[in-house]
Structures are given as structure tokens and as C-alpha cells.
C-alpha positions, 0 to 999 in steps of 0.5 A: 503486534510489535515488530520483533513479534512479527519477525519471530512469527515470519521466521517460525513460518520459514522454518516450518516451510523448510521442514526444520524442527526446533530440534534440528535447528538446535543442533545446527546452532549449538543450543539445546532444543529447550533453549531454542523453544524458550527463545522463540517463546519469548518472541524477541531475540538479538539481531546477531542470533536472528542472523545466525538462525537464518544462516543455519536455516538457509533463509535470507535475513533480508527476506525475513525482515521484508516479510515482517515489514509487509505483515505489519497491520496497516491502515486502509484510510487516513483520518479526516484530520490527516486528510485536511492537513494534506489539503492545506498544502497542495505540494504535500498532497502531490508528494503524498500521491507520488509516495502512494505510487512508490516514486523515489525522492529523485523521481519526484524532484526530477519531475516536479518543481520541488527542491530536494530540501523542500521535498524532504521536508514534505516527506518528513511531514508525511511521516508525521501524518502517518502516511509513510515511514521515512528511513535513512537516505530518504527512503521510505515505506508505506504505513497504509495498506495496499487497499488504501482509499480516501475517505468517502466524501472526505476532504480529499475526495471532495477536492477530487470531485470538484477539481479532478474528475472533469480533468480526468474525463477530458482524456480520450481513453483510446491509448494502449491499455486504456478504456472507458465504459459506462454500463447501465443495468438494473440489479437486485441488492444481492447482485449489487453486493456481489458486483461490489465484491468483484470491484474490490477484488479488481482493486486488490489486483491493481495493488498486486500488479503495482507492487510486482512492477516495482521491480521494473525500471521506472521508464518501463512503467507509466502512471495510471489511474483507475477510477471506479464508481458504482451507485444507484444513479440516473442523469438529472437530464433523464430524471427531468423527463420522467412521468409525474 
């Protein structure tokens, strides 16, 4: 679905929510009801007309545009080629992870040893790769969904397994809002699938809180990482003790 279609779709939903019919809208903007219906049916309209309708309906134009942007279909993963491109440049991977955390350009260059031109160049590359959409004044929006994940056993996940997991588990996990649990169990396939659904719901809740907290000042937020793993597994040290 194209962006204009999404805008019209969101606007139509806003009108329904406000209880405004095409007939009522037509009277407010000085058009016939049939002309309004035809305009919405064409699924495209001038920005000036869109602004006029939003004003007449009491709906902020920026809210309509923001909701349309949020409703765009987004990818849950990158392709293997895209991930390989990230892995070819550690600084590109760093900026990619910062963008997934909704860092601003200023926050990135204040925290890491990257110059502003270098960081902008890396963001341009991320735009080319399809991870972000770079906008004026070096702002950006994500082109991936809030449930984005790295490819299973893909280039990035392999790197994390080899270089990041050990570093991650060096932490004590005893700070405020931190925890570490390793819970063994014996489950049927049906129970395992049920638990997997709940894990996916937890990931969605993390994404929701991440988006909601973007309204807060940066000093009120800490970078956190939720590492989830669920598989049929036994420690090799325990396997070695099994009876033959």
C-alpha cells in the first residue's frame, strides 16, 4: 500500500472515530457529498486539501501523518546480504544498533568516537541498506518493525554468539531492574509452543515500552538488552555423565 493510500486510510478511520460522516464533512468544507466520496475513493489528495479536512474534523494533521507512517508495512528482518554489509564495518553495525535504540545523531557522536560527517555517512549507508529512512536535518525513521530480529544463525547472530554473549554474561545482573534466570524444565511440544507465544508477547511488550519511553529525556533512560533463548538443550558436561 502506498503512503498516500495509508494517509487516506488513517484519515477515514479518524473521521469514523469522531462520528463525522461524508455528508457532514462536505458541509464543513463547502463540497458536495458525492465529491467528498469521490475524493476519498481516489485514495489521493493534495496536501492543502488534507490539511483543510483535518482542520474541519478537528484532527491534527501531524497525528494523521504520524499514524500513517507507523502503519507502513515494515520488515521483521534484514536479508543475509544486508547483514553481511553491516558486519563488514564494525562502525556501521554500531550506528545500526544505536538507530534501533532510537539514538539521535548528537547522542551517537557525543558517546562514541565518530565525527559528525562520518556518522552521517554511516546513516546514509543504513538508509541504502533499508534499515532506516534518513530525513532532513539528519533525522530518521525506522524501516523495520518494532519486532525486528536478527536472522537466526545469520551473520550478525554468529558474531554475537562468538564475541558478545560471553561479554554479556560477565555482568552480575544484580542492579536495579536487572535479573538473570536459567530455568530447566521438561515440556511437551504443545507446552513449548505455548511458552514460545508468551516469549514473543514479552518481546512485543519490550518494543511497546521502548516506543513509549522515547518521550522521556535521554538522561531518564538506560540502554538495556533482553537476551532470550529457548531450546532443547543439555550442558555438554552433563551429557558426558549420561549412562550409555
